[in-house]
C-alpha positions in Angstrom: 55.9 -214.7 90.5 56.8 -211.1 89.5 56.2 -208.6 92.2 53.4 -206.3 91.3 54.2 -203.1 93.2 57.2 -201.3 94.5 55.3 -200.6 97.7 51.9 -200.9 99.2 50.8 -198.1 101.5 47.8 -199.0 103.7 45.8 -195.8 104.4 45.1 -192.7 102.5 45.2 -190.2 105.2 47.8 -187.6 105.7 50.3 -190.2 106.9 49.9 -192.5 104.0 50.0 -189.5 101.5 53.2 -188.2 103.1 54.8 -191.6 102.7 53.7 -191.9 99.2 55.0 -188.4 98.3 58.4 -189.4 99.7 58.5 -192.7 97.9 57.7 -191.1 94.7 60.4 -188.4 95.3 62.8 -191.4 95.6 61.7 -192.9 92.3 59.4 -195.5 93.5 56.3 -194.7 91.4 54.7 -198.1 91.1 52.6 -197.6 94.2 49.3 -199.0 95.6 47.5 -196.9 98.2 44.8 -199.0 99.7 42.1 -197.2 101.6 39.1 -198.9 103.3 36.8 -195.8 103.2 35.3 -194.4 100.1 37.6 -191.4 99.8 40.8 -190.1 101.0 41.6 -187.9 104.1 41.6 -190.4 106.9 40.2 -189.0 110.0 39.1 -185.8 108.2 37.0 -187.7 105.8 35.5 -190.1 108.3 34.7 -187.6 111.0 32.0 -185.1 110.2 30.3 -184.4 113.6 29.2 -180.8 114.4 32.0 -178.7 115.7 34.8 -180.7 114.2 38.0 -178.7 113.9 41.7 -178.9 114.4 42.9 -178.3 117.9 46.4 -177.4 116.7 46.8 -174.1 114.9 46.3 -174.8 111.1 49.7 -173.2 110.1 51.3 -176.0 112.1 48.8 -178.7 111.4 49.7 -179.0 107.8 52.8 -180.1 105.6 55.6 -177.6 106.0 56.4 -178.2 102.2 52.8 -177.6 101.2 51.5 -174.6 103.1 48.0 -173.5 102.7 47.7 -169.7 102.9 43.8 -169.8 102.7 42.8 -171.2 106.1 39.8 -169.4 107.1 40.6 -169.5 110.9 43.5 -170.0 113.2 42.0 -173.4 114.0 40.5 -174.5 110.8 37.2 -176.5 110.6 37.2 -180.1 109.6 35.9 -179.4 106.1 38.9 -177.4 105.3 41.2 -180.1 106.4 39.4 -182.5 103.9 39.7 -179.9 101.2 43.4 -179.5 101.9 43.9 -183.3 101.7 42.2 -183.4 98.3 44.5 -180.6 97.2 47.6 -182.4 98.3 46.4 -185.7 96.6 45.8 -183.8 93.4 49.0 -181.7 93.4 51.3 -184.7 94.1 49.5 -187.0 91.7 48.5 -189.6 94.3 44.8 -190.4 93.3 45.9 -192.6 90.5 47.6 -194.9 92.9 44.6 -195.0 95.3 42.1 -197.7 95.6 39.0 -196.9 97.8 36.8 -199.5 99.5 39.9 -201.7 99.8 39.7 -203.4 103.2 43.1 -204.9 103.9 42.7 -208.1 106.0 46.4 -208.6 106.5 49.9 -209.0 105.0 52.6 -211.6 105.2 56.4 -211.7 104.4 57.3 -214.3 101.9 60.9 -215.2 102.8 61.8 -217.1 99.6 60.4 -214.4 97.2 61.5 -211.5 99.5 58.3 -209.6 99.0 54.9 -208.9 100.9 51.7 -210.6 100.1 48.8 -208.3 100.9 45.3 -209.7 101.3 42.4 -207.4 100.3 38.9 -208.4 101.1 37.0 -209.6 98.0 40.0 -209.2 95.8 43.0 -211.3 94.6 46.1 -211.0 96.8 48.7 -208.4 95.6 52.4 -208.4 96.1 54.9 -205.6 96.9 58.6 -205.2 97.6 57.8 -202.8 100.6 54.9 -202.5 102.9 54.0 -199.3 104.8 51.0 -199.1 107.1 49.6 -195.7 107.7 46.4 -196.6 109.5 46.5 -193.8 111.9 46.4 -193.8 115.8 42.7 -193.2 116.0 41.2 -195.3 113.3 39.4 -198.2 115.2 36.2 -196.8 116.8 35.3 -198.0 120.3 31.8 -199.0 121.0 31.3 -199.3 124.8 30.3 -202.6 126.2 27.4 -201.3 128.2 24.5 -203.8 129.2 21.4 -203.2 127.1 22.9 -200.9 124.5 21.7 -203.2 121.7 18.1 -203.0 123.0 17.9 -199.2 122.9 14.9 -198.3 120.8 16.0 -194.8 119.8 18.8 -193.4 117.5 22.4 -194.3 118.2 25.1 -192.3 116.6 28.9 -192.8 116.9 30.9 -189.7 116.3 33.0 -191.5 113.6 29.7 -192.3 111.7 27.8 -189.0 112.0 24.4 -189.1 110.4 24.0 -185.7 108.7 20.4 -186.5 107.9 19.4 -186.8 111.5 17.9 -183.7 113.1 18.8 -183.2 116.7 16.3 -180.3 117.2 13.8 -181.0 120.0 15.4 -184.3 120.9 16.3 -185.7 124.3 19.8 -186.6 123.7 22.5 -188.2 125.8 26.3 -188.2 125.0 28.6 -190.7 126.6 32.1 -189.4 126.8 34.0 -186.3 127.6 37.2 -186.6 125.6 38.6 -184.4 122.9 35.8 -185.2 120.4 33.1 -184.5 123.0 34.6 -181.2 123.9 34.1 -180.0 120.4 30.7 -181.8 120.0 28.8 -181.0 123.3 28.4 -177.3 122.8 27.0 -177.8 119.2 24.5 -180.5 120.4 23.5 -178.3 123.3 22.4 -175.7 120.8 20.0 -178.1 119.0 18.8 -180.7 121.5 15.8 -179.8 123.8 17.5 -181.7 126.6 21.1 -183.0 126.8 22.7 -185.2 129.4 26.4 -185.7 129.3 27.7 -188.9 131.0 31.2 -188.2 132.3 33.5 -191.0 133.5 36.6 -188.8 133.7 36.8 -185.0 133.5 39.2 -183.4 131.1 41.6 -180.5 131.3 40.4 -177.6 129.0 42.3 -174.4 128.2 40.9 -171.4 126.1 41.1 -171.7 122.4 42.6 -168.6 120.9 40.7 -169.0 117.8 40.0 -166.1 115.4 39.3 -165.7 111.7 42.3 -165.1 109.5 41.6 -161.9 107.7 41.8 -162.0 103.8 44.7 -159.5 104.0 46.7 -162.0 106.0 45.8 -164.8 103.6 47.0 -162.7 100.7 50.2 -162.0 102.6 50.8 -165.6 103.3 50.2 -166.3 99.6 52.4 -163.6 98.2 55.3 -163.9 100.8 55.4 -167.5 101.9 58.1 -166.6 104.4 55.5 -165.0 106.6 53.6 -168.1 107.0 56.7 -170.1 107.8 57.4 -167.6 110.5 53.9 -168.1 111.8 54.3 -171.8 111.8 57.6 -171.6 113.7 56.0 -169.4 116.3 53.0 -171.6 116.7 55.3 -174.8 116.9 57.5 -173.2 119.4 54.6 -172.3 121.7 53.3 -175.8 121.5 56.8 -177.2 122.2 57.3 -175.0 125.1 54.0 -175.3 126.9 52.5 -178.6 126.0 55.4 -180.9 125.1 57.8 -179.7 127.8 55.1 -179.6 130.5 54.1 -183.3 129.7 57.4 -184.9 128.6 59.7 -183.0 130.8 57.5 -182.9 133.9 60.3 -183.5 136.4 62.4 -180.7 135.1 59.6 -178.1 134.6 56.9 -179.3 137.0 56.1 -175.7 137.7 55.1 -175.3 134.0 52.8 -178.3 134.2 51.2 -176.9 137.5 50.8 -173.6 135.9 49.0 -175.1 132.9 46.6 -176.9 135.3 46.1 -173.7 137.3 45.3 -171.8 134.1 42.7 -174.4 133.3 41.2 -174.2 136.7 41.0 -170.3 136.4 39.4 -170.7 133.0 36.8 -173.0 134.6 36.0 -170.6 137.4 35.5 -167.8 134.9 32.8 -169.8 133.1 31.2 -171.8 135.8 30.0 -170.2 139.1 28.5 -173.3 140.7 31.2 -174.7 143.0 29.7 -178.2 143.0 29.6 -178.2 139.2 33.2 -176.9 139.0 34.3 -179.7 141.3 32.7 -182.4 138.9 34.5 -180.8 135.9 37.9 -180.6 137.6 40.3 -183.5 136.9 42.1 -185.2 139.9 44.9 -186.2 137.7 47.9 -184.1 136.5 47.7 -182.0 133.4 48.9 -183.9 130.4 48.0 -187.5 131.6 45.3 -187.2 128.9 45.6 -185.1 125.8 44.7 -181.5 126.9 41.9 -179.9 124.9 41.0 -176.5 123.8 37.6 -174.9 123.8 36.0 -171.5 124.6 32.5 -172.8 125.2 32.7 -176.4 126.7 32.6 -175.4 130.3 30.0 -172.8 129.8 27.7 -175.3 128.1 27.1 -177.1 131.3 25.6 -174.0 132.9 22.7 -174.1 130.4 19.3 -175.1 131.6 18.8 -177.8 129.0 22.3 -179.4 129.8 23.0 -181.9 132.7 26.2 -183.4 133.7 26.0 -187.0 135.0 28.9 -188.4 136.9 27.2 -191.4 138.4 28.3 -194.6 136.6 26.0 -196.2 134.0 24.4 -199.4 135.1 22.6 -200.3 131.9 20.7 -198.9 128.9 17.0 -199.5 128.7 14.9 -199.3 125.6 13.9 -195.7 126.4 16.8 -194.3 128.5 19.9 -194.7 130.6 19.9 -196.2 134.1 22.8 -195.3 136.5 24.0 -197.5 139.3 21.8 -195.7 141.8 18.7 -196.7 140.0 17.8 -193.4 138.3 16.7 -193.4 134.7 17.1 -190.6 132.3 14.7 -190.9 129.3 16.3 -190.2 125.9 15.4 -190.7 122.3 19.0 -190.1 121.0 22.3 -191.6 122.1 25.6 -190.2 120.9 28.7 -192.3 121.6 31.8 -190.0 121.9 33.6 -193.0 123.3 36.8 -192.7 121.3 38.9 -195.4 119.8 40.4 -198.7 120.7 44.2 -198.3 120.4 45.8 -201.1 122.2 43.6 -204.1 121.6 43.0 -203.8 117.8 44.8 -200.7 116.5 48.5 -201.7 116.9 48.6 -202.8 114.2 45.2 -202.2 112.6 45.7 -205.2 110.3 47.3 -208.6 110.8 51.0 -208.4 109.8 53.1 -211.6 109.8 56.9 -211.2 109.5 59.8 -213.5 109.3 59.4 -217.1 110.8 55.6 -216.4 111.2 56.0 -213.7 113.8 52.6 -212.0 114.3 53.3 -208.4 115.0 50.1 -207.7 117.1 50.6 -210.8 119.2 54.3 -210.1 119.7 53.7 -206.5 120.8 51.1 -207.7 123.3 53.0 -210.6 124.7 56.3 -208.6 124.9 56.3 -204.8 124.8 55.0 -202.3 122.3 58.2 -201.1 120.4 59.4 -199.8 117.0 62.9 -198.5 116.1 62.6 -194.7 115.7 58.9 -195.3 115.7 58.9 -196.9 112.2 60.6 -200.3 112.0 60.5 -203.6 113.8 62.9 -206.6 113.9 61.7 -209.7 112.1 59.7 -207.5 109.6 61.9 -206.9 106.6 60.9 -204.1 104.1 58.1 -203.0 106.5 57.5 -199.5 108.0 54.8 -198.9 110.5 54.0 -195.2 110.5 51.5 -195.0 113.3 53.4 -197.1 115.8 54.8 -197.1 119.4 57.0 -194.1 120.3 56.4 -192.4 116.9 54.2 -189.5 117.8 56.5 -186.5 118.1 55.2 -183.1 119.3 51.4 -182.3 119.3 50.9 -181.9 115.6 50.6 -185.2 113.7 52.4 -183.5 110.7 55.6 -183.3 112.8 55.5 -187.1 113.1 54.7 -187.5 109.4 57.5 -185.3 108.2 60.1 -186.8 110.5 59.1 -190.3 109.2 59.4 -189.0 105.6 63.0 -188.0 106.4 63.6 -191.4 107.8 62.3 -193.0 104.6 64.5 -190.7 102.6 67.7 -191.7 104.4 66.9 -195.4 104.5 65.8 -195.8 100.9 68.6 -193.5 99.7 71.1 -196.0 101.3 69.3 -198.9 99.6 69.7 -197.2 96.3 73.4 -196.3 97.0 74.1 -200.0 97.7 71.9 -201.4 94.9 70.0 -203.3 97.5 66.3 -203.9 97.9 65.9 -205.5 101.4 66.2 -203.9 104.9 65.5 -205.0 108.4 66.2 -203.2 111.6 68.6 -205.0 113.9 67.6 -206.3 117.3 70.5 -204.3 118.9 69.4 -201.0 117.4 65.7 -201.7 118.3 66.7 -202.5 122.0 68.8 -199.4 122.3 66.0 -197.2 121.1 63.4 -198.8 123.3 65.7 -198.7 126.4 66.3 -194.9 125.6 62.7 -194.1 125.2 61.8 -195.9 128.4 64.5 -194.0 130.3 63.4 -190.7 128.9 59.7 -191.4 129.9 60.9 -191.5 133.5 60.9 -187.7 133.3 57.3 -187.4 131.9 54.1 -186.7 133.7 53.0 -190.2 132.9 55.5 -191.7 135.2 56.5 -188.9 137.4 53.1 -187.4 137.9 49.7 -188.6 139.1 47.9 -190.3 136.3 46.2 -193.2 138.1 42.7 -191.9 137.7 43.1 -190.5 134.1 41.9 -193.6 132.3 44.1 -192.2 129.4 44.5 -193.9 126.0 48.1 -193.0 126.3 48.7 -196.1 128.5 48.7 -199.7 127.1 47.8 -202.9 128.8 51.4 -203.1 130.2 50.9 -199.8 131.9 53.4 -198.1 129.5 52.7 -194.7 127.8 54.1 -195.9 124.5 52.6 -193.5 122.0 54.5 -190.4 122.3 58.2 -190.1 121.5 59.6 -188.7 124.7 62.2 -186.3 123.0 62.1 -182.9 121.6 60.6 -182.4 118.2 64.2 -181.2 117.0 65.6 -184.5 118.2 63.1 -186.5 116.2 64.1 -184.7 113.0 67.8 -184.9 113.8 67.7 -188.6 114.3 65.6 -189.1 111.2 68.3 -187.5 109.2 71.3 -189.0 111.0 70.3 -192.4 112.5 73.3 -194.9 112.1 72.8 -196.8 108.9 74.2 -199.9 110.6 71.0 -199.9 112.5 69.7 -201.8 109.5 70.7 -205.0 107.9 70.7 -204.2 104.2 71.0 -206.8 101.4 
């Protein structure tokens, strides 16, 4: 049976598009990009909730090789990220490779044929020499298992499936969750709902968002002299690296920086909330960085509004007309918004079933052993497979840092395949083990292991108690290793 595609890329978000761009640069033009949604853009297509915006400066949250000089704000709204994704797909001729509404059920490696067989719901199986999964870190929505939720008689909206036709004006709304999404959403809902109750399980660190419109003169400067935008990107990335990445991943070395960031957040809270009891409820009791820090100028202040109530008592059950807490109090509502995030460790790693050599099931193997991937992209027993949203792959705070370092890894690996006239690769057990041990050792310096994170309930931690998402190195190290990793780390044939 002849192989149908050079490569199948699962996911048409920025990660999948970055991988496809790199493969095309390397001469692999027979691609299939399979996307379960009805359009490209990943999270920036799926999410449309009020207040959606990047929380990393737009000059950094974008491809370095495809700068956009026309961002309207320092932190662009979500609609502009979707527009940018469309632009990238068109410029790099990616749409013709994309199939939308293609729900991938799984993929298996056929040893005798040396190719991947990919199962797509309702369609014939397809084959490819290479398989790349770019399904994102936050792609599997979490619906809370709260007693009675299915009996609620009002409107239920998950933030990943926002109903634009539903009018919140005059409603009695409850929001469950106070994570990064909720920080953006709550101020917007508070402006519309007659009454809003926010159910908080864990408070979150919030720092000011230095967001301003980008004047048209600056946009023109970026367009005419691209070097100026590259400088702006370097400055933004450097600040993120110094304050956020260092304070989290190098906690032991720069503990004062971490404590300073927490102190700044507390000072910001004091400036917006005068009520000491409310401030106490909104103040985390875990170290800064145990959960992803968030940025907002209006989140804290929203809880001082008369129509907004913060509820920190645990939910017992949901009734047909409201939410009942464990102390027996019922809050009557007609609208329930679930800002409950995503399920990473049970269903997202990987987001589809992947079966490698000798029948090894990647998801089961990760959960029975440890979550691991060499340089955050490849796994032993899975030939010709790259997992782009994987353990120890997220570098820095901008996802584009991760994407572009992985693109460079692809360039080096596939360049060596071409040089040797080979078409099969698999990372060695030895290289994978050395990388895992090094990442584990590096994490000992992080706030995750050196700080106090017990009460954070952070999605950074998996069921083994390991913080296995972030790559615990500098961003520079991620790029250096992507360009120079030892080629003997792979068995190539």
